[in-house]
OpenMM code with the backbone's topology and positions (N, CA, C; nanometers):
from openmm import Vec3, app, unit

residues = "UNK UNK UNK UNK UNK UNK UNK UNK UNK UNK UNK UNK UNK UNK UNK UNK UNK UNK UNK UNK UNK UNK UNK UNK UNK UNK UNK UNK UNK UNK UNK UNK UNK UNK UNK UNK UNK UNK UNK UNK UNK UNK UNK UNK UNK UNK UNK UNK UNK UNK UNK UNK UNK UNK UNK UNK UNK UNK UNK UNK UNK UNK UNK UNK UNK UNK UNK UNK UNK UNK UNK UNK UNK UNK UNK UNK UNK UNK UNK UNK UNK UNK UNK UNK UNK UNK UNK UNK UNK UNK UNK UNK UNK UNK UNK UNK UNK UNK UNK UNK UNK UNK UNK UNK UNK UNK UNK UNK UNK UNK UNK UNK UNK UNK UNK UNK UNK UNK UNK UNK UNK UNK UNK UNK UNK UNK UNK UNK UNK UNK UNK UNK UNK UNK UNK UNK UNK UNK UNK UNK UNK UNK UNK UNK UNK UNK UNK UNK UNK UNK UNK UNK UNK UNK UNK UNK UNK UNK UNK UNK UNK UNK UNK UNK UNK UNK UNK UNK UNK UNK UNK UNK UNK UNK UNK UNK UNK UNK UNK UNK UNK UNK UNK UNK".split()
positions = [
    Vec3(-10.9133, -2.3204, -10.3194),
    Vec3(-10.8312, -2.2150, -10.2679),
    Vec3(-10.6876, -2.2610, -10.2540),
    Vec3(-10.6681, -2.3841, -10.2147),
    Vec3(-10.5344, -2.4373, -10.1995),
    Vec3(-10.4617, -2.4375, -10.3324),
    Vec3(-10.5344, -2.4592, -10.4382),
    Vec3(-10.4722, -2.4582, -10.5705),
    Vec3(-10.4280, -2.3182, -10.6075),
    Vec3(-10.5017, -2.2185, -10.5670),
    Vec3(-10.4676, -2.0802, -10.5969),
    Vec3(-10.3440, -2.0392, -10.5184),
    Vec3(-10.3356, -2.0832, -10.3935),
    Vec3(-10.2208, -2.0468, -10.3109),
    Vec3(-10.0958, -2.1144, -10.3645),
    Vec3(-10.1067, -2.2394, -10.4021),
    Vec3(-9.9878, -2.3064, -10.4541),
    Vec3(-9.9431, -2.2436, -10.5855),
    Vec3(-10.0300, -2.1862, -10.6627),
    Vec3(-9.9932, -2.1192, -10.7866),
    Vec3(-9.9178, -1.9904, -10.7559),
    Vec3(-9.9573, -1.9203, -10.6517),
    Vec3(-9.8907, -1.7949, -10.6151),
    Vec3(-9.7475, -1.8198, -10.5675),
    Vec3(-9.7243, -1.9277, -10.5016),
    Vec3(-9.5912, -1.9563, -10.4501),
    Vec3(-9.4941, -2.0015, -10.5572),
    Vec3(-9.5494, -2.0485, -10.6693),
    Vec3(-9.4620, -2.0968, -10.7765),
    Vec3(-9.4189, -1.9823, -10.8661),
    Vec3(-9.2995, -1.9913, -10.9201),
    Vec3(-9.2515, -1.8900, -11.0147),
    Vec3(-9.3169, -1.9136, -11.1475),
    Vec3(-9.3449, -1.8059, -11.2139),
    Vec3(-9.4016, -1.8140, -11.3474),
    Vec3(-9.2883, -1.8570, -11.4390),
    Vec3(-9.3122, -1.9566, -11.5248),
    Vec3(-9.2042, -2.0064, -11.6101),
    Vec3(-9.1399, -1.8923, -11.6907),
    Vec3(-9.0039, -1.8851, -11.6855),
    Vec3(-8.9296, -1.7865, -11.7650),
    Vec3(-8.9149, -1.6518, -11.6976),
    Vec3(-8.9830, -1.6230, -11.5872),
    Vec3(-8.9770, -1.4896, -11.5261),
    Vec3(-8.8411, -1.4626, -11.4627),
    Vec3(-8.7756, -1.5591, -11.4009),
    Vec3(-8.6427, -1.5392, -11.3423),
    Vec3(-8.5388, -1.5134, -11.4505),
    Vec3(-8.5529, -1.5848, -11.5572),
    Vec3(-8.4625, -1.5692, -11.6703),
    Vec3(-8.4817, -1.4307, -11.7337),
    Vec3(-8.6040, -1.3887, -11.7463),
    Vec3(-8.6284, -1.2596, -11.8109),
    Vec3(-8.5787, -1.1452, -11.7225),
    Vec3(-8.5880, -1.1589, -11.5907),
    Vec3(-8.5328, -1.0568, -11.5017),
    Vec3(-8.3809, -1.0514, -11.5160),
    Vec3(-8.3176, -1.1642, -11.5284),
    Vec3(-8.1717, -1.1701, -11.5460),
    Vec3(-8.1313, -1.1043, -11.6775),
    Vec3(-8.2066, -1.1326, -11.7816),
    Vec3(-8.1767, -1.0726, -11.9122),
    Vec3(-8.1933, -0.9217, -11.9055),
    Vec3(-8.2998, -0.8753, -11.8413),
    Vec3(-8.3223, -0.7308, -11.8271),
    Vec3(-8.2098, -0.6685, -11.7458),
    Vec3(-8.1722, -0.7345, -11.6351),
    Vec3(-8.0648, -0.6836, -11.5504),
    Vec3(-7.9329, -0.6757, -11.6282),
    Vec3(-7.8982, -0.7809, -11.6996),
    Vec3(-7.7744, -0.7818, -11.7779),
    Vec3(-7.7785, -0.6777, -11.8896),
    Vec3(-7.8943, -0.6593, -11.9500),
    Vec3(-7.9084, -0.5569, -12.0538),
    Vec3(-7.8858, -0.4175, -11.9968),
    Vec3(-7.9455, -0.3919, -11.8796),
    Vec3(-7.9276, -0.2613, -11.8144),
    Vec3(-7.7816, -0.2417, -11.7754),
    Vec3(-7.7189, -0.3467, -11.7259),
    Vec3(-7.5783, -0.3399, -11.6880),
    Vec3(-7.4906, -0.3107, -11.8105),
    Vec3(-7.5218, -0.3719, -11.9231),
    Vec3(-7.4467, -0.3469, -12.0465),
    Vec3(-7.4610, -0.2013, -12.0903),
    Vec3(-7.5806, -0.1456, -12.0768),
    Vec3(-7.6022, -0.0043, -12.1124),
    Vec3(-7.5208, 0.0861, -12.0210),
    Vec3(-7.5201, 0.0565, -11.8911),
    Vec3(-7.4438, 0.1366, -11.7948),
    Vec3(-7.2944, 0.1283, -11.8261),
    Vec3(-7.2431, 0.0078, -11.8488),
    Vec3(-7.1014, -0.0085, -11.8822),
    Vec3(-7.0673, 0.0609, -12.0146),
    Vec3(-7.1554, 0.0507, -12.1110),
    Vec3(-7.1327, 0.1172, -12.2394),
    Vec3(-7.1252, 0.2683, -12.2237),
    Vec3(-7.2158, 0.3239, -12.1446),
    Vec3(-7.2156, 0.4684, -12.1202),
    Vec3(-7.0879, 0.5101, -12.0464),
    Vec3(-7.0477, 0.4307, -11.9470),
    Vec3(-6.9251, 0.4601, -11.8720),
    Vec3(-6.8032, 0.4533, -11.9638),
    Vec3(-6.7990, 0.3535, -12.0506),
    Vec3(-6.6870, 0.3402, -12.1443),
    Vec3(-6.6808, 0.4595, -12.2386),
    Vec3(-6.7957, 0.5022, -12.2879),
    Vec3(-6.7988, 0.6175, -12.3786),
    Vec3(-6.7515, 0.7427, -12.3063),
    Vec3(-6.7943, 0.7618, -12.1834),
    Vec3(-6.7532, 0.8796, -12.1057),
    Vec3(-6.6023, 0.8756, -12.0786),
    Vec3(-6.5507, 0.7600, -12.0373),
    Vec3(-6.4069, 0.7469, -12.0105),
    Vec3(-6.3243, 0.7681, -12.1366),
    Vec3(-6.3721, 0.7188, -12.2489),
    Vec3(-6.3019, 0.7403, -12.3752),
    Vec3(-6.2946, 0.8905, -12.4063),
    Vec3(-6.4026, 0.9619, -12.3846),
    Vec3(-6.4046, 1.1071, -12.4057),
    Vec3(-6.3080, 1.1788, -12.3132),
    Vec3(-6.3024, 1.1360, -12.1878),
    Vec3(-6.2102, 1.1964, -12.0919),
    Vec3(-6.0653, 1.1706, -12.1336),
    Vec3(-6.0337, 1.0512, -12.1764),
    Vec3(-5.8979, 1.0179, -12.2194),
    Vec3(-5.8591, 1.1009, -12.3410),
    Vec3(-5.9499, 1.1170, -12.4347),
    Vec3(-5.9212, 1.1972, -12.5535),
    Vec3(-5.8966, 1.3422, -12.5159),
    Vec3(-5.9710, 1.3918, -12.4174),
    Vec3(-5.9521, 1.5294, -12.3713),
    Vec3(-5.8135, 1.5473, -12.3108),
    Vec3(-5.7703, 1.4502, -12.2306),
    Vec3(-5.6412, 1.4606, -12.1649),
    Vec3(-5.5257, 1.4472, -12.2628),
    Vec3(-5.5342, 1.3515, -12.3529),
    Vec3(-5.4237, 1.3304, -12.4463),
    Vec3(-5.4246, 1.4320, -12.5589),
    Vec3(-5.5351, 1.4971, -12.5822),
    Vec3(-5.5437, 1.5988, -12.6863),
    Vec3(-5.5082, 1.7379, -12.6353),
    Vec3(-5.4898, 1.7531, -12.5037),
    Vec3(-5.4581, 1.8834, -12.4462),
    Vec3(-5.3188, 1.9269, -12.4874),
    Vec3(-5.2991, 2.0569, -12.4930),
    Vec3(-5.1682, 2.1120, -12.5311),
    Vec3(-5.0586, 2.0626, -12.4372),
    Vec3(-5.0895, 2.0498, -12.3097),
    Vec3(-4.9886, 2.0046, -12.2140),
    Vec3(-4.9425, 1.8622, -12.2440),
    Vec3(-5.0303, 1.7793, -12.2991),
    Vec3(-4.9922, 1.6423, -12.3323),
    Vec3(-4.8992, 1.6385, -12.4534),
    Vec3(-4.9071, 1.7389, -12.5387),
    Vec3(-4.8205, 1.7446, -12.6570),
    Vec3(-4.6889, 1.8158, -12.6274),
    Vec3(-4.6708, 1.8688, -12.5072),
    Vec3(-4.5501, 1.9423, -12.4708),
    Vec3(-4.4484, 1.8448, -12.4127),
    Vec3(-4.3478, 1.8130, -12.4921),
    Vec3(-4.2442, 1.7200, -12.4493),
    Vec3(-4.1647, 1.7685, -12.3292),
    Vec3(-4.1658, 1.8994, -12.3044),
    Vec3(-4.0942, 1.9528, -12.1883),
    Vec3(-4.1538, 1.8984, -12.0584),
    Vec3(-4.2791, 1.8560, -12.0631),
    Vec3(-4.3462, 1.8037, -11.9444),
    Vec3(-4.3386, 1.6522, -11.9346),
    Vec3(-4.2985, 1.5865, -12.0429),
    Vec3(-4.3028, 1.4404, -12.0408),
    Vec3(-4.1757, 1.3708, -12.0888),
    Vec3(-4.0894, 1.4389, -12.1604),
    Vec3(-3.9702, 1.3757, -12.2157),
    Vec3(-3.8449, 1.4328, -12.1481),
    Vec3(-3.8091, 1.3738, -12.0351),
    Vec3(-3.6963, 1.4246, -11.9564),
    Vec3(-3.5639, 1.4215, -12.0323),
    Vec3(-3.5407, 1.3164, -12.1079),
    Vec3(-3.4149, 1.3035, -12.1809),
    Vec3(-3.3985, 1.4126, -12.2852),
    Vec3(-3.5011, 1.4338, -12.3640),
    Vec3(-3.4951, 1.5365, -12.4699),
    Vec3(-3.4905, 1.6769, -12.4089),
    Vec3(-3.5616, 1.6972, -12.2990),
    Vec3(-3.5591, 1.8265, -12.2309),
    Vec3(-3.4175, 1.8558, -12.1804),
    Vec3(-3.3535, 1.7577, -12.1201),
    Vec3(-3.2160, 1.7753, -12.0718),
    Vec3(-3.1209, 1.8019, -12.1886),
    Vec3(-3.1433, 1.7343, -12.2992),
    Vec3(-3.0585, 1.7532, -12.4176),
    Vec3(-3.0660, 1.8970, -12.4686),
    Vec3(-3.1880, 1.9491, -12.4851),
    Vec3(-3.2027, 2.0851, -12.5371),
    Vec3(-3.1482, 2.1864, -12.4370),
    Vec3(-3.1727, 2.1659, -12.3080),
    Vec3(-3.1200, 2.2578, -12.2064),
    Vec3(-2.9676, 2.2627, -12.2104),
    Vec3(-2.9051, 2.1460, -12.2159),
    Vec3(-2.7586, 2.1397, -12.2158),
    Vec3(-2.6974, 2.2063, -12.3375),
    Vec3(-2.7511, 2.1744, -12.4553),
    Vec3(-2.6934, 2.2302, -12.5777),
    Vec3(-2.7183, 2.3809, -12.5890),
    Vec3(-2.8349, 2.4273, -12.5468),
    Vec3(-2.8627, 2.5711, -12.5554),
    Vec3(-2.7863, 2.6474, -12.4477),
    Vec3(-2.7655, 2.5892, -12.3324),
    Vec3(-2.6811, 2.6528, -12.2301),
    Vec3(-2.5410, 2.6757, -12.2857),
    Vec3(-2.4847, 2.5753, -12.3483),
    Vec3(-2.3518, 2.5886, -12.4091),
    Vec3(-2.3537, 2.6938, -12.5197),
    Vec3(-2.4589, 2.6953, -12.6000),
    Vec3(-2.4703, 2.7924, -12.7095),
    Vec3(-2.4746, 2.9352, -12.6571),
    Vec3(-2.5531, 2.9587, -12.5515),
    Vec3(-2.5619, 3.0939, -12.4940),
    Vec3(-2.4280, 3.1349, -12.4345),
    Vec3(-2.3656, 3.0467, -12.3585),
    Vec3(-2.2350, 3.0785, -12.2997),
    Vec3(-2.1327, 3.1116, -12.4081),
    Vec3(-2.1382, 3.0398, -12.5189),
    Vec3(-2.0449, 3.0612, -12.6301),
    Vec3(-2.0726, 3.1917, -12.7032),
    Vec3(-2.1971, 3.2133, -12.7409),
    Vec3(-2.2319, 3.3282, -12.8246),
    Vec3(-2.2252, 3.4609, -12.7499),
    Vec3(-2.2480, 3.4582, -12.6195),
    Vec3(-2.2549, 3.5838, -12.5448),
    Vec3(-2.1366, 3.6054, -12.4513),
    Vec3(-2.0240, 3.5443, -12.4828),
    Vec3(-1.8985, 3.5688, -12.4127),
    Vec3(-1.7951, 3.6060, -12.5182),
    Vec3(-1.7139, 3.7049, -12.4888),
    Vec3(-1.6113, 3.7443, -12.5865),
    Vec3(-1.4916, 3.8062, -12.5173),
    Vec3(-1.3825, 3.8087, -12.5914),
    Vec3(-1.2592, 3.8727, -12.5480),
    Vec3(-1.2224, 3.9742, -12.6549),
    Vec3(-1.1975, 4.0976, -12.6135),
    Vec3(-1.1667, 4.2053, -12.7081),
    Vec3(-1.0519, 4.1689, -12.8016),
    Vec3(-0.9619, 4.0842, -12.7570),
    Vec3(-0.8445, 4.0506, -12.8370),
    Vec3(-0.8795, 3.9652, -12.9584),
    Vec3(-0.9969, 3.8988, -12.9559),
    Vec3(-1.0333, 3.8130, -13.0686),
    Vec3(-1.1855, 3.8015, -13.0809),
    Vec3(-1.2525, 3.9112, -13.1123),
    Vec3(-1.3984, 3.9082, -13.1262),
    Vec3(-1.4397, 3.8239, -13.2471),
    Vec3(-1.3537, 3.8132, -13.3454),
    Vec3(-1.3847, 3.7328, -13.4637),
    Vec3(-1.4022, 3.5852, -13.4258),
    Vec3(-1.3240, 3.5394, -13.3301),
    Vec3(-1.3345, 3.4007, -13.2843),
    Vec3(-1.4734, 3.3767, -13.2239),
    Vec3(-1.5209, 3.4727, -13.1442),
    Vec3(-1.6538, 3.4598, -13.0832),
    Vec3(-1.7620, 3.4627, -13.1901),
    Vec3(-1.7494, 3.5544, -13.2848),
    Vec3(-1.8485, 3.5633, -13.3928),
    Vec3(-1.8568, 3.4331, -13.4709),
    Vec3(-1.7427, 3.3755, -13.5011),
    Vec3(-1.7391, 3.2505, -13.5766),
    Vec3(-1.8040, 3.1376, -13.4960),
    Vec3(-1.7720, 3.1301, -13.3687),
    Vec3(-1.8290, 3.0269, -13.2829),
    Vec3(-1.9807, 3.0459, -13.2695),
    Vec3(-2.0242, 3.1699, -13.2627),
    Vec3(-2.1672, 3.1990, -13.2505),
    Vec3(-2.2433, 3.1523, -13.3739),
    Vec3(-2.1854, 3.1690, -13.4884),
    Vec3(-2.2525, 3.1284, -13.6126),
    Vec3(-2.2768, 2.9778, -13.6169),
    Vec3(-2.1997, 2.9027, -13.5418),
    Vec3(-2.2164, 2.7575, -13.5353),
    Vec3(-2.3362, 2.7164, -13.4486),
    Vec3(-2.3767, 2.8035, -13.3554),
    Vec3(-2.4847, 2.7679, -13.2628),
    Vec3(-2.6138, 2.8462, -13.2895),
    Vec3(-2.6120, 2.9288, -13.3932),
    Vec3(-2.7281, 3.0097, -13.4301),
    Vec3(-2.7807, 2.9677, -13.5664),
    Vec3(-2.9079, 2.9940, -13.5897),
    Vec3(-2.9675, 2.9684, -13.7200),
    Vec3(-3.0850, 3.0634, -13.7393),
    Vec3(-3.1281, 3.0773, -13.8631),
    Vec3(-3.2469, 3.1568, -13.8940),
    Vec3(-3.2376, 3.3014, -13.8488),
    Vec3(-3.3470, 3.3497, -13.7915),
    Vec3(-3.3587, 3.4887, -13.7477),
    Vec3(-3.2533, 3.5259, -13.6431),
    Vec3(-3.2100, 3.4312, -13.5624),
    Vec3(-3.1124, 3.4584, -13.4571),
    Vec3(-2.9794, 3.5062, -13.5133),
    Vec3(-2.9434, 3.4620, -13.6318),
    Vec3(-2.8169, 3.5062, -13.6926),
    Vec3(-2.8214, 3.6575, -13.7153),
    Vec3(-2.9285, 3.7064, -13.7740),
    Vec3(-2.9435, 3.8504, -13.7981),
    Vec3(-2.9503, 3.9275, -13.6659),
    Vec3(-3.0272, 3.8768, -13.5702),
    Vec3(-3.0388, 3.9432, -13.4407),
    Vec3(-2.9022, 3.9532, -13.3730),
    Vec3(-2.8288, 3.8453, -13.3755),
    Vec3(-2.6977, 3.8429, -13.3122),
    Vec3(-2.6016, 3.9391, -13.3820),
    Vec3(-2.6035, 3.9381, -13.5140),
    Vec3(-2.5138, 4.0288, -13.5878),
    Vec3(-2.5417, 4.1743, -13.5542),
    Vec3(-2.6689, 4.2098, -13.5351),
    Vec3(-2.7033, 4.3467, -13.4949),
    Vec3(-2.6522, 4.3771, -13.3541),
    Vec3(-2.6711, 4.2834, -13.2632),
    Vec3(-2.6222, 4.3027, -13.1262),
    Vec3(-2.4692, 4.3092, -13.1221),
    Vec3(-2.4055, 4.2241, -13.1987),
    Vec3(-2.2598, 4.2127, -13.1935),
    Vec3(-2.1885, 4.3254, -13.2679),
    Vec3(-2.2591, 4.4006, -13.3513),
    Vec3(-2.1971, 4.5136, -13.4231),
    Vec3(-2.1402, 4.6136, -13.3236),
    Vec3(-2.2115, 4.6399, -13.2172),
    Vec3(-2.1646, 4.7323, -13.1134),
    Vec3(-2.0404, 4.6766, -13.0446),
    Vec3(-2.0399, 4.5480, -13.0182),
    Vec3(-1.9241, 4.4834, -12.9556),
    Vec3(-1.8016, 4.4990, -13.0453),
    Vec3(-1.8202, 4.4709, -13.1735),
    Vec3(-1.7097, 4.4835, -13.2691),
    Vec3(-1.6480, 4.6231, -13.2664),
    Vec3(-1.7342, 4.7245, -13.2517),
    Vec3(-1.6845, 4.8630, -13.2507),
    Vec3(-1.6217, 4.9014, -13.1175),
    Vec3(-1.6810, 4.8632, -13.0062),
    Vec3(-1.6384, 4.9143, -12.8759),
    Vec3(-1.5406, 4.8255, -12.7993),
    Vec3(-1.5528, 4.6954, -12.8099),
    Vec3(-1.4726, 4.6041, -12.7274),
    Vec3(-1.3224, 4.6257, -12.7414),
    Vec3(-1.2686, 4.6372, -12.8641),
    Vec3(-1.1223, 4.6555, -12.8739),
    Vec3(-1.0741, 4.7861, -12.8085),
    Vec3(-1.1482, 4.8941, -12.8278),
    Vec3(-1.1071, 5.0221, -12.7691),
    Vec3(-1.1178, 5.0231, -12.6178),
    Vec3(-1.2193, 4.9568, -12.5661),
    Vec3(-1.2401, 4.9529, -12.4210),
    Vec3(-1.1743, 4.8307, -12.3568),
    Vec3(-1.1164, 4.7488, -12.4407),
    Vec3(-1.0497, 4.6265, -12.3949),
    Vec3(-1.1427, 4.5450, -12.3024),
    Vec3(-1.2611, 4.5144, -12.3553),
    Vec3(-1.3630, 4.4427, -12.2793),
    Vec3(-1.3498, 4.2917, -12.2925),
    Vec3(-1.3748, 4.2272, -12.1820),
    Vec3(-1.3858, 4.0817, -12.1776),
    Vec3(-1.5191, 4.0529, -12.1082),
    Vec3(-1.6102, 3.9889, -12.1783),
    Vec3(-1.7416, 3.9562, -12.1231),
    Vec3(-1.7526, 3.8053, -12.1103),
    Vec3(-1.7891, 3.7622, -11.9919),
    Vec3(-1.8117, 3.6200, -11.9679),
    Vec3(-1.9566, 3.6019, -11.9264),
    Vec3(-2.0292, 3.5247, -12.0041),
    Vec3(-2.1693, 3.4939, -11.9745),
    Vec3(-2.1773, 3.3496, -11.9274),
    Vec3(-2.2454, 3.3306, -11.8156),
    Vec3(-2.2634, 3.1976, -11.7593),
    Vec3(-2.4115, 3.1767, -11.7306),
    Vec3(-2.4705, 3.0822, -11.7988),
    Vec3(-2.6104, 3.0495, -11.7732),
    Vec3(-2.6178, 2.9869, -11.6345),
    Vec3(-2.7006, 3.0471, -11.5492),
    Vec3(-2.7168, 2.9955, -11.4131),
    Vec3(-2.8381, 2.9043, -11.4014),
    Vec3(-2.9357, 2.9280, -11.4866),
    Vec3(-3.0561, 2.8455, -11.4863),
    Vec3(-3.1256, 2.8590, -11.6207),
    Vec3(-3.1866, 2.7524, -11.6626),
    Vec3(-3.2674, 2.7581, -11.7846),
    Vec3(-3.3871, 2.6659, -11.7648),
    Vec3(-3.4919, 2.6974, -11.8375),
    Vec3(-3.6133, 2.6167, -11.8282),
    Vec3(-3.6706, 2.6002, -11.9677),
    Vec3(-3.7052, 2.4800, -12.0010),
    Vec3(-3.7690, 2.4535, -12.1296),
    Vec3(-3.9186, 2.4758, -12.1101),
    Vec3(-3.9687, 2.5805, -12.1724),
    Vec3(-4.1111, 2.6145, -12.1599),
    Vec3(-4.1959, 2.5228, -12.2477),
    Vec3(-4.1469, 2.4975, -12.3674),
    Vec3(-4.2203, 2.4076, -12.4567),
    Vec3(-4.1215, 2.3309, -12.5436),
    Vec3(-4.1613, 2.2099, -12.5773),
    Vec3(-4.0789, 2.1221, -12.6600),
    Vec3(-4.1739, 2.0374, -12.7433),
    Vec3(-4.1684, 2.0585, -12.8728),
    Vec3(-4.2563, 1.9848, -12.9633),
    Vec3(-4.1786, 1.9517, -13.0894),
    Vec3(-4.1532, 1.8239, -13.1086),
    Vec3(-4.0763, 1.7825, -13.2257),
    Vec3(-3.9362, 1.8409, -13.2211),
    Vec3(-3.9017, 1.9146, -13.3256),
    Vec3(-3.7684, 1.9755, -13.3343),
    Vec3(-3.7677, 2.1222, -13.2962),
    Vec3(-3.8677, 2.1670, -13.2211),
    Vec3(-3.8773, 2.3068, -13.1794),
    Vec3(-3.8916, 2.3163, -13.0289),
    Vec3(-3.8239, 2.4166, -12.9707),
    Vec3(-3.8312, 2.4375, -12.8264),
    Vec3(-3.8256, 2.5861, -12.7956),
    Vec3(-3.8804, 2.6216, -12.6808),
    Vec3(-3.8704, 2.7587, -12.6298),
    Vec3(-3.8156, 2.7479, -12.4889),
    Vec3(-3.7115, 2.8270, -12.4617),
    Vec3(-3.6454, 2.8220, -12.3321),
    Vec3(-3.6391, 2.9600, -12.2688),
    Vec3(-3.6449, 2.9629, -12.1376),
    Vec3(-3.6184, 3.0832, -12.0610),
    Vec3(-3.4770, 3.0684, -12.0061),
    Vec3(-3.3992, 3.1740, -12.0206),
    Vec3(-3.2581, 3.1691, -11.9822),
    Vec3(-3.2306, 3.2742, -11.8754),
    Vec3(-3.1595, 3.2340, -11.7715),
    Vec3(-3.1129, 3.3254, -11.6684),
    Vec3(-2.9606, 3.3120, -11.6644),
    Vec3(-2.8915, 3.4251, -11.6725),
    Vec3(-2.7458, 3.4192, -11.6809),
    Vec3(-2.6815, 3.5300, -11.5985),
    Vec3(-2.5613, 3.5024, -11.5528),
    Vec3(-2.4777, 3.6038, -11.4895),
    Vec3(-2.3756, 3.6475, -11.5924),
    Vec3(-2.3466, 3.7774, -11.5925),
    Vec3(-2.2464, 3.8298, -11.6851),
    Vec3(-2.1413, 3.9067, -11.6063),
    Vec3(-2.0175, 3.8801, -11.6414),
    Vec3(-1.9032, 3.9494, -11.5810),
    Vec3(-1.8351, 4.0263, -11.6927),
    Vec3(-1.8350, 4.1574, -11.6795),
    Vec3(-1.7780, 4.2441, -11.7826),
    Vec3(-1.6545, 4.3127, -11.7247),
    Vec3(-1.5405, 4.2842, -11.7834),
    Vec3(-1.4151, 4.3451, -11.7371),
    Vec3(-1.3622, 4.4382, -11.8442),
    Vec3(-1.3380, 4.5628, -11.8040),
    Vec3(-1.2711, 4.6599, -11.8924),
    Vec3(-1.1262, 4.6660, -11.8473),
    Vec3(-1.0403, 4.6022, -11.9238),
    Vec3(-0.9002, 4.5951, -11.8836),
    Vec3(-0.8299, 4.7290, -11.9005),
    Vec3(-0.8850, 4.8197, -11.9830),
    Vec3(-0.8229, 4.9517, -11.9983),
    Vec3(-0.8370, 5.0346, -11.8707),
    Vec3(-0.9387, 5.0090, -11.7898),
    Vec3(-0.9612, 5.0827, -11.6652),
    Vec3(-0.9511, 4.9918, -11.5427),
    Vec3(-0.9203, 4.8657, -11.5662),
    Vec3(-0.9116, 4.7676, -11.4591),
    Vec3(-1.0389, 4.7669, -11.3738),
    Vec3(-1.1544, 4.7635, -11.4423),
    Vec3(-1.2845, 4.7629, -11.3751),
    Vec3(-1.3632, 4.6393, -11.4168),
    Vec3(-1.4286, 4.5826, -11.3186),
    Vec3(-1.5148, 4.4680, -11.3459),
    Vec3(-1.6533, 4.4974, -11.2897),
    Vec3(-1.7523, 4.4684, -11.3696),
    Vec3(-1.8909, 4.4832, -11.3233),
    Vec3(-1.9645, 4.3519, -11.3466),
    Vec3(-2.0688, 4.3349, -11.2693),
    Vec3(-2.1479, 4.2126, -11.2782),
    Vec3(-2.2934, 4.2501, -11.3043),
    Vec3(-2.3589, 4.1681, -11.3831),
    Vec3(-2.5011, 4.1912, -11.4080),
    Vec3(-2.5695, 4.0577, -11.4325),
    Vec3(-2.7005, 4.0647, -11.4267),
    Vec3(-2.7801, 3.9452, -11.4542),
    Vec3(-2.8573, 3.9691, -11.5829),
    Vec3(-2.8854, 3.8637, -11.6540),
    Vec3(-2.9624, 3.8732, -11.7778),
    Vec3(-3.0713, 3.7668, -11.7752),
    Vec3(-3.1862, 3.8055, -11.8265),
    Vec3(-3.2966, 3.7109, -11.8410),
    Vec3(-3.3566, 3.7330, -11.9782),
    Vec3(-3.3702, 3.6260, -12.0541),
    Vec3(-3.4269, 3.6353, -12.1883),
    Vec3(-3.4789, 3.4989, -12.2295),
    Vec3(-3.5464, 3.4978, -12.3411),
    Vec3(-3.5996, 3.3718, -12.3940),
    Vec3(-3.5379, 3.3464, -12.5301),
    Vec3(-3.5276, 3.2218, -12.5659),
    Vec3(-3.4809, 3.1847, -12.6991),
    Vec3(-3.5698, 3.0745, -12.7544),
    Vec3(-3.5844, 3.0751, -12.8837),
    Vec3(-3.6441, 2.9620, -12.9534),
    Vec3(-3.5280, 2.8810, -13.0065),
    Vec3(-3.5445, 2.7519, -13.0074),
    Vec3(-3.4390, 2.6638, -13.0561),
    Vec3(-3.4988, 2.5647, -13.1542),
    Vec3(-3.4150, 2.5211, -13.2456),
    Vec3(-3.4575, 2.4226, -13.3444),
    Vec3(-3.3478, 2.3168, -13.3549),
    Vec3(-3.3893, 2.1930, -13.3721),
    Vec3(-3.2938, 2.0846, -13.3854),
    Vec3(-3.2590, 2.0699, -13.5329),
    Vec3(-3.1318, 2.0942, -13.5630),
    Vec3(-3.0828, 2.0859, -13.7004),
    Vec3(-2.9812, 1.9721, -13.7064),
    Vec3(-3.0166, 1.8655, -13.7756),
    Vec3(-2.9282, 1.7492, -13.7915),
    Vec3(-2.8774, 1.6974, -13.6574),
    Vec3(-2.9670, 1.6867, -13.5593),
    Vec3(-2.9311, 1.6315, -13.4298),
    Vec3(-2.8662, 1.7280, -13.3337),
    Vec3(-2.8592, 1.8554, -13.3707),
    Vec3(-2.7951, 1.9552, -13.2844),
    Vec3(-2.8903, 2.0722, -13.2626),
    Vec3(-2.9117, 2.1104, -13.1374),
    Vec3(-3.0001, 2.2220, -13.1053),
    Vec3(-2.9281, 2.3543, -13.1287),
    Vec3(-2.9956, 2.4418, -13.2025),
    Vec3(-2.9412, 2.5751, -13.2318),
    Vec3(-3.0439, 2.6811, -13.1948),
    Vec3(-2.9972, 2.7975, -13.1596),
    Vec3(-3.0850, 2.9101, -13.1264),
    Vec3(-3.1377, 2.9673, -13.2567),
    Vec3(-3.2700, 2.9778, -13.2674),
    Vec3(-3.3313, 3.0277, -13.3913),
    Vec3(-3.3953, 3.1657, -13.3747),
    Vec3(-3.4142, 3.2103, -13.2506),
    Vec3(-3.4726, 3.3416, -13.2245),
    Vec3(-3.4325, 3.3838, -13.0836),
    Vec3(-3.3975, 3.5111, -13.0700),
    Vec3(-3.3575, 3.5645, -12.9400),
    Vec3(-3.4629, 3.6669, -12.9011),
    Vec3(-3.5208, 3.6463, -12.7836),
    Vec3(-3.6254, 3.7360, -12.7345),
    Vec3(-3.5762, 3.7990, -12.6044),
    Vec3(-3.5343, 3.9249, -12.6132),
    Vec3(-3.4836, 3.9934, -12.4940),
    Vec3(-3.5958, 4.0393, -12.4035),
    Vec3(-3.7183, 4.0140, -12.4429),
    Vec3(-3.8390, 4.0469, -12.3664),
    Vec3(-3.8497, 4.1969, -12.3394),
    Vec3(-3.7850, 4.2768, -12.4218),
    Vec3(-3.7875, 4.4225, -12.4054),
    Vec3(-3.8981, 4.4842, -12.4912),
    Vec3(-3.9762, 4.4032, -12.5561),
    Vec3(-4.0782, 4.4533, -12.6465),
    Vec3(-4.1973, 4.5075, -12.5728),
] * unit.nanometer
topology = app.Topology()
chain = topology.addChain("A")
for resn in residues:
    res = topology.addResidue(resn, chain)
    for name in ("N", "CA", "C"):
        topology.addAtom(name, app.Element.getBySymbol(name[0]), res)
């Protein structure tokens, strides 16, 4: 009986090692599963549309597009009846694509009425927000104050404007490529 008891107290050769191997194998499976899950989560986050939107992650480029488009809007949508051609010419420098046609349609009325009414319009962007920025394309929301003075009647009126523009980077310079007055 003493021999049987002493056998029970002894470890079976290799059993501690085999438990360690089983434990390490199970741990490797758990770590592998966790790694696969984390990799999937990372791919989901970096593949999301928000991760591709530079407006949310590239402060320098966002500031660049905001600054250049603010100047473009102030330039294109301000005029003096005494020289509407100067405004039209300046606008053509900050517009491209569909925006050129849209602007020409809008400005046709100005060309006809401004000299007779002796209008001076000053547009000042008060706030802008880059909604999306991807590569050389951006979409911005623009909020502006407009001061319209009719010098023939010595009257000044004020209004606010809100619209969206698409912009494209052409040779390092942001230009308005589409004007969305949101009136659709």
